[in-house]
N, C-alpha and C positions, 0 to 999 in steps of 0.2 A: 505493500501501500505505500502511496505517497503522503508525505509529513502532511498536505493538507486532508488527505482523503482519511488517514490515520485519526488527525484531531477532528476531523465532524464525526468521524465514528465513536469517539470517547466522549463529545459531546452530548450526542443524540442518545446513548448509552446511559451517562450521567442523567440526562434529565429523565429518561425511562426510569430509572431507580428511585425517583423521587415524588414518582406518581403513585398513587393512589391505590390505580388497577396494579401496577406491579407488586405493591406490599400485600392486596389481598390475592393476587397469584402465590405468591412465594409461602403466604398461610396457608392456601390451600394445598400446595403440594407437601409442605409440611405435616400437614395432616395427614395425607394419604402417607407417606413413607412410615409416620410411626402406626398405622391399622395394617400396614403390609409385614407377614409374619413367614420367613420359610420354613417354621415347623408346621405351618397347616398344611403343605405342599404333599401331596398322596403319591405322587410317582415323581420321576426325576425330571420327565418332561417338566410338571410345575413345577416343582424346584429350579428350574432354568429360568423357567419362561418369567418367575418372579424375581430372582436374582438379577434378571438383566434389565426388568423393571424398574427394580430397585437402583440400580446402577444408573440408568437413563433419568432418574426424578433426582438423583445425586451430582449427575452433571449439573442439572437447571437449576438446583440447588448453590452450586458454588458460583455462578457462571458469573454473578455480580463481584464478588471477589477476585476471580481472574478476570476480568476486565480491569477491574483498579488495578491489581498487581503488574497486568499488560501495561497501562497507564504510566505507571510509576518508573516501570524497567524503560520505557521508550523516553520518559523525560530523563532520564540517568543516559541513557545513548546519546542525546543531543547535545 
């Protein structure tokens, strides 16, 4: 990404993170993660499906921190 494109990306993400919609979305995802349990998996397929779902949801939950860390590292590199 070019510097101007990167900066716009970070600005847009920061603006999104401040919205009530983003905060509600994250709360919903946290609630789903709390209710998912690998113990309830009856088969290996159920287990791996649930495990994959948890992994995907955790990526979403870490998105804000990942973007902020990336922005910080980008500032250091400039």
